[in-house]
C-alpha positions as MATLAB code, in Angstrom:
seq = 'MSSRVEPLAPVEPSPGARQLSRGITATWWYTVTAVMFLQVMLVFAWTGILAAQGQNGPLILVVAVGGLVWCTSTALLLFDYRHRVDAVPGFRWRRIAVPLLIAVAYGTVAGALAGSWQLAAMPIVQSVVLLNWPRGIRIRVVVAGTLLLLVLAAVDSSAHAFGAVLAWWVAVIYTALFPVMTVSSLWWWDVLVTLDRARTSEAKLAATQERLRVATDVHDLQGHHLQVIALQLELAERLLPSDPDAGMEQLRAARVSVDEARQGTRDLATRFRSVPLGDELANARDLLTAAGLEVDAAIGADADSAPASALGPVIRETTTNVLRHGGGGRARLVLTRVAGTWRYEIANDVVPGAVDEGDGSGLDGVRRRVEEVDGTLDVRRDGDEFVVVVTVPARSEETR';
ca = [
     -28.353    8.578   22.274;
     -25.864    7.528   19.488;
     -22.794    9.264   18.141;
     -21.294    8.030   14.917;
     -18.213    8.588   14.436;
     -16.832    9.715   10.883;
     -13.665    7.675    9.839;
     -10.633    9.829    9.232;
      -9.818   10.665    5.774;
      -6.239    9.313    4.796;
      -3.579   11.992    4.883;
      -2.018   12.552    0.973;
       1.198   12.865    1.587;
       3.565   16.022    0.762;
       5.001   16.926   -2.467;
       8.382   16.659   -1.299;
       7.843   13.015    0.629;
       6.035   11.963   -3.078;
       9.363   13.220   -4.635;
      11.517   11.551   -2.316;
       9.466    8.218   -2.548;
       9.745    8.431   -6.566;
      13.361    8.596   -5.763;
      13.891    5.873   -3.747;
      11.504    3.377   -6.212;
      13.755    4.870   -9.182;
      17.187    3.779   -6.758;
      15.375    0.141   -6.362;
      14.759   -0.301  -10.054;
      18.238    1.077  -10.808;
      19.486   -1.845   -8.845;
      16.809   -4.303   -9.885;
      18.443   -3.586  -13.523;
      21.993   -3.422  -12.490;
      21.795   -6.776  -11.291;
      19.672   -8.326  -14.073;
      21.964   -7.106  -16.769;
      24.581   -8.388  -14.861;
      23.066  -11.974  -14.956;
      21.982  -11.790  -18.416;
      25.581  -10.394  -19.693;
      26.773  -13.937  -18.342;
      24.223  -15.941  -19.995;
      25.308  -14.435  -23.548;
      29.011  -14.994  -22.070;
      28.642  -18.203  -22.030;
      26.466  -18.459  -25.009;
      29.311  -16.849  -27.168;
      31.885  -19.015  -25.503;
      30.221  -22.499  -26.655;
      29.221  -20.846  -30.125;
      32.803  -20.216  -30.778;
      33.887  -23.266  -29.752;
      31.521  -24.929  -32.351;
      29.055  -26.300  -29.764;
      25.870  -27.763  -31.544;
      23.015  -25.820  -31.478;
      20.443  -27.586  -29.427;
      23.062  -26.992  -25.891;
      23.801  -23.492  -27.370;
      19.638  -23.200  -27.046;
      19.709  -24.801  -23.749;
      21.976  -22.766  -22.343;
      20.782  -19.505  -23.358;
      17.345  -20.204  -22.508;
      17.603  -21.933  -19.292;
      20.092  -18.546  -18.627;
      16.900  -16.179  -19.519;
      14.530  -18.530  -16.915;
      17.108  -18.278  -14.023;
      17.293  -14.343  -14.685;
      13.678  -14.019  -14.381;
      13.379  -16.213  -11.133;
      16.239  -14.104   -9.666;
      13.573  -11.110   -9.626;
      11.571  -13.189   -6.952;
      15.097  -12.938   -4.709;
      15.148   -9.575   -5.591;
      11.974   -8.586   -4.736;
      12.188  -10.204   -1.223;
      15.020   -8.656   -0.481;
      13.628   -5.200   -0.722;
      11.780   -5.712    2.076;
      14.878   -7.362    4.006;
      14.743   -4.518    6.887;
      11.235   -5.117    7.963;
      11.633   -9.341    7.685;
      12.063  -11.276   10.416;
      15.291  -13.441   10.664;
      15.955  -16.264    8.537;
      14.261  -17.079    5.277;
      11.172  -17.272    3.858;
      11.326  -20.662    1.964;
       8.090  -20.423    0.774;
       9.270  -17.234   -1.793;
      12.701  -18.397   -1.978;
      12.576  -22.259   -2.708;
      11.434  -22.006   -6.454;
      14.276  -19.553   -7.285;
      16.897  -21.162   -5.605;
      15.407  -24.754   -7.061;
      15.948  -23.245  -10.936;
      19.260  -22.112   -9.722;
      20.074  -25.302   -9.440;
      19.018  -26.898  -12.097;
      20.179  -24.781  -14.535;
      23.634  -24.815  -12.921;
      23.513  -28.408  -13.217;
      22.498  -29.029  -16.717;
      24.051  -26.203  -18.425;
      27.430  -27.379  -16.595;
      27.474  -30.720  -17.161;
      26.261  -29.796  -21.274;
      29.455  -27.447  -21.757;
      31.945  -29.288  -19.323;
      32.216  -26.659  -17.008;
      32.454  -26.224  -13.052;
      32.320  -22.681  -13.257;
      28.857  -22.731  -15.275;
      27.604  -25.032  -13.024;
      28.337  -23.161   -9.719;
      27.674  -19.370  -10.896;
      23.558  -19.349  -10.796;
      23.694  -21.356   -7.340;
      26.375  -18.787   -6.091;
      24.629  -15.578   -7.628;
      21.105  -16.840   -6.211;
      22.644  -17.855   -2.574;
      24.218  -13.984   -2.636;
      20.652  -12.800   -3.373;
      19.218  -14.027   -0.142;
      18.157  -12.003    2.798;
      21.617  -12.615    4.978;
      21.581  -11.169    8.744;
      24.119   -8.665    9.311;
      27.619   -9.811    8.813;
      26.824  -12.509    7.286;
      26.617  -11.573    3.582;
      30.493  -10.668    3.474;
      31.591  -13.887    4.592;
      29.491  -15.872    2.111;
      30.123  -13.342   -0.555;
      34.074  -14.260   -0.129;
      33.292  -18.003    0.110;
      31.038  -17.722   -3.322;
      34.121  -15.946   -5.048;
      36.556  -18.272   -3.790;
      34.333  -21.105   -4.815;
      34.150  -19.790   -8.529;
      37.942  -19.174   -8.442;
      38.923  -22.153   -7.703;
      36.556  -23.565  -10.289;
      37.627  -21.352  -12.857;
      41.010  -22.821  -12.030;
      39.964  -26.167  -12.793;
      38.124  -25.254  -15.828;
      41.226  -23.491  -17.162;
      43.324  -26.615  -16.533;
      40.878  -29.146  -18.317;
      40.740  -26.589  -21.175;
      37.324  -26.103  -20.567;
      37.211  -22.404  -22.544;
      39.049  -24.015  -25.404;
      41.550  -21.295  -27.287;
      38.470  -18.859  -27.391;
      39.020  -16.945  -23.839;
      42.607  -16.402  -21.895;
      42.132  -18.048  -18.360;
      42.617  -14.894  -16.720;
      39.571  -13.211  -18.073;
      37.315  -15.963  -16.380;
      39.263  -15.730  -13.338;
      39.055  -11.901  -13.195;
      35.025  -12.061  -14.304;
      34.569  -14.871  -11.353;
      35.978  -12.221   -8.964;
      34.243   -9.360  -10.057;
      30.486  -11.068  -10.283;
      29.709  -11.574   -6.901;
      31.487   -8.361   -5.543;
      29.369   -6.367   -8.483;
      26.187   -7.496   -7.234;
      26.660   -7.121   -3.564;
      27.689   -3.519   -4.313;
      24.359   -2.804   -6.249;
      22.523   -3.920   -3.318;
      24.506   -2.271   -0.546;
      23.719    1.261   -2.208;
      20.056    0.311   -1.926;
      20.669   -0.734    1.671;
      22.356    2.956    2.047;
      19.585    4.840    0.745;
      16.942    2.971    2.658;
      19.014    3.486    5.743;
      19.031    7.232    5.164;
      15.265    7.304    4.343;
      14.476    5.606    7.477;
      16.722    7.906    9.404;
      15.375   11.108    7.874;
      11.625    9.756    8.915;
      12.830    9.081   12.209;
      14.627   12.647   12.645;
      11.231   14.188   11.560;
       9.062   12.317   13.891;
      11.900   12.800   16.966;
      11.812   16.582   15.975;
       7.915   16.892   15.783;
       7.690   14.817   19.090;
      10.381   17.591   20.494;
       8.272   20.448   19.328;
       5.086   19.025   20.914;
       6.588   18.275   24.533;
       7.722   21.945   24.089;
       4.617   23.224   23.135;
       3.151   20.826   26.163;
       5.370   22.130   28.855;
       4.973   25.686   27.868;
       1.246   25.580   28.008;
       1.601   23.687   31.527;
       4.189   26.297   33.011;
       1.835   28.960   32.056;
      -1.828   27.322   32.813;
      -0.220   26.019   36.182;
       0.930   29.155   36.932;
      -2.572   31.002   36.539;
      -4.651   28.266   38.093;
      -2.943   28.522   40.976;
      -3.092   32.193   41.692;
      -6.788   31.974   40.470;
      -6.938   29.127   43.230;
      -5.496   30.856   45.866;
      -7.755   34.245   45.239;
     -10.907   32.247   45.116;
      -9.820   30.519   48.484;
      -9.421   34.149   49.777;
     -12.178   35.358   48.462;
     -14.016   32.166   50.154;
     -12.691   33.164   53.529;
     -13.451   37.061   53.345;
     -17.221   37.184   52.089;
     -18.580   36.441   55.386;
     -17.035   38.569   57.122;
     -15.468   41.589   54.806;
     -17.846   41.439   51.278;
     -15.978   44.209   49.962;
     -12.321   42.247   50.430;
     -14.009   38.908   48.790;
     -15.477   40.950   46.048;
     -12.034   42.269   44.838;
     -10.263   39.232   45.261;
     -13.085   37.521   43.108;
     -12.536   40.469   40.506;
      -9.003   39.747   41.140;
      -9.221   36.554   39.899;
     -11.563   36.890   36.783;
      -8.311   39.340   35.344;
      -6.495   36.447   36.646;
      -8.704   34.142   34.121;
      -8.582   36.752   31.258;
      -4.503   36.881   31.779;
      -4.533   33.214   31.454;
      -6.837   32.985   28.391;
      -4.841   36.119   26.420;
      -1.538   34.166   27.263;
      -2.622   30.893   25.803;
      -3.699   32.772   22.978;
      -0.162   34.623   22.654;
       1.294   31.009   22.869;
      -0.813   29.604   20.292;
      -0.025   32.552   17.882;
       3.863   32.622   18.477;
       3.664   28.906   17.433;
       1.347   29.635   14.437;
       3.027   32.749   13.452;
       5.630   32.223   10.834;
       7.642   35.287    9.064;
       6.405   36.082    5.652;
       9.921   35.509    4.231;
       9.988   32.086    5.440;
       6.297   31.802    4.300;
       7.383   32.211    0.703;
      10.725   30.419    1.000;
       8.968   27.075    2.297;
       6.460   27.867   -0.871;
       8.926   28.049   -3.061;
      11.404   25.088   -1.895;
       7.900   23.194   -2.005;
       7.241   24.143   -5.197;
      10.884   22.672   -6.210;
      10.936   19.657   -4.929;
       7.344   18.962   -6.974;
       9.441   19.322   -9.784;
       8.751   22.606  -10.906;
      11.041   25.538  -11.793;
      10.555   28.552   -9.802;
      10.855   32.328  -10.226;
      10.541   33.761   -7.095;
      10.484   37.591   -6.760;
      10.852   38.122   -2.804;
      10.712   42.072   -1.458;
      13.282   42.998    0.970;
      11.220   43.816    3.399;
       8.727   40.715    3.082;
       8.676   40.107    6.754;
       7.034   43.673    7.536;
       4.031   42.221    5.227;
       0.892   41.358    6.866;
       1.453   37.544    7.692;
      -1.616   37.037    9.189;
      -3.362   37.921    6.080;
      -1.416   36.787    3.289;
       0.511   33.551    5.299;
      -2.830   31.232    4.715;
      -2.968   32.648    1.166;
       0.271   31.492    0.542;
      -0.310   28.239    1.809;
      -3.416   27.630   -0.114;
      -2.293   29.241   -3.122;
       1.158   26.761   -3.479;
      -1.388   23.633   -2.474;
      -3.601   24.926   -5.250;
      -0.729   25.106   -7.676;
       0.187   21.147   -6.717;
      -2.870   19.945   -6.900;
      -4.402   21.679  -10.123;
      -1.183   23.251  -12.123;
       0.075   19.887  -14.104;
       2.881   22.090  -15.739;
       6.520   22.725  -15.449;
       7.017   26.335  -14.390;
       5.878   28.859  -11.322;
       5.991   32.323  -10.543;
       6.100   33.850   -7.067;
       5.981   37.714   -6.606;
       5.922   39.918   -3.579;
       5.620   43.516   -3.545;
       5.348   46.653   -2.094;
       3.134   49.345   -4.218;
       1.743   52.435   -2.301;
       0.268   51.242    0.789;
      -0.932   47.675   -0.391;
       1.000   44.560   -0.474;
       0.652   42.935   -3.691;
       1.113   39.276   -3.871;
       1.087   37.282   -7.442;
       1.679   33.550   -8.079;
       1.371   31.788  -11.120;
       1.804   28.371  -13.113;
       1.718   27.338  -16.545;
      -1.086   25.280  -17.636;
      -0.772   21.904  -19.571;
      -2.077   22.665  -23.122;
      -5.753   21.528  -23.393;
      -6.363   21.222  -19.698;
     -10.355   22.004  -18.928;
     -10.396   24.986  -16.690;
     -11.810   23.308  -13.220;
     -12.502   27.063  -11.701;
     -11.487   28.460   -8.709;
     -12.656   25.734   -6.580;
     -13.087   25.930   -2.681;
      -9.346   26.726   -1.939;
      -9.767   29.974   -3.802;
     -13.504   30.756   -2.310;
     -11.432   30.183    1.241;
      -8.509   32.631    0.101;
     -11.640   35.391   -1.162;
     -12.899   35.137    2.257;
      -9.753   35.710    4.189;
      -8.752   38.566    1.853;
     -12.097   40.174    1.858;
     -12.121   40.267    5.643;
      -8.906   42.497    5.718;
     -10.334   44.533    2.918;
      -8.247   43.091    0.384;
      -9.046   42.238   -3.379;
      -8.571   39.099   -5.265;
      -8.083   38.557   -9.038;
      -7.957   35.229  -10.296;
      -7.183   34.887  -14.706;
      -5.834   32.684  -16.991;
      -3.321   34.674  -19.390;
      -2.571   32.387  -22.477;
      -0.700   29.626  -21.074;
      -0.673   30.616  -17.432;
      -2.839   30.681  -14.119;
      -2.396   33.383  -12.222;
      -3.737   34.669   -8.406;
      -2.805   38.296   -7.789;
      -4.556   39.171   -4.213;
      -3.802   42.770   -2.553;
      -3.891   43.934    0.982;
      -3.663   46.948    2.723;
      -0.363   47.373    4.514;
      -2.156   48.378    7.564;
      -3.862   45.246    7.920;
      -1.503   43.404   10.277;
      -2.299   46.391   12.841;
      -5.907   46.690   12.701;
      -6.417   42.416   13.069;
];
């Protein structure tokens, strides 16, 4: 007899995690754009200097086109840098050899044609700064590169490489700031990655601590009851041959202990599963907000007295339904007590022209839960809004 194990379905990330992931991706592209902008401005600056000096067209074209090729090649260094936290120590030369060779070639040719040591060194220094250096080494590389460029700027100024179109101090200041601005952009990216990993580690640690706490409570509860049951059964075994009535009494006591252990386990599970309804609604509001929706919530002051066992799963399921199928930008949450019932309403705007996919299996589950407590479910579409209204008797918490 063989059993076939079905593969587990991939876990869909939560909206909050997706929102954070989008934020990290956006920050990464901002970092890439900032670094590339600095490099392109460098190429344009040198092209403008050469044009102002009256250099010939082919030389200017070589500096401009070659500079754009060099800027494009540094994208490989930036994408290698993105995974620097997961990378092994050292350099992956196969990935960085080509951009480094392009930087050396461009610097050598452009610097020789323009007669500038600073132009020759700038692409090389910039590419070296973008490498995945170990901690503590990058700052030394930046300082060394900046000092080198300052010296070369002084050499160019003394040799009048800039002519009369650019003051010597402008080149010196730009040279000093260029590596620093590049590294500051990368530093912000490193900070964000570190914070994200810390947040993930904290969440995993909290989940682990919660599991340990649950395991400890289960161990204490079951261990106590099992020890008592073992003693009662052992005593019953000894008494049955000589005193059947006393032995049966111990067996009945053991059965009572089993019921107590089962009830205690059920109470323990309920305590960990149950969340006050006010917290459920607050979590739903925060979840929808994190997903980018504008949420209007009207939660009664006595929301915690509402039947959590009946409405809690309904709130979670309808919130998930909005996140999966809403597609709009607004949502509304309302929980009020009307006479002897609790009325829960969740509504979200619908994208114009969207096809109504029906209730779906999620709302079918909500309907079953509501009917179990003699409640009602109303699903409707009012204009550009999809509305779900659930009413349950206020007594449903006591009767469950």
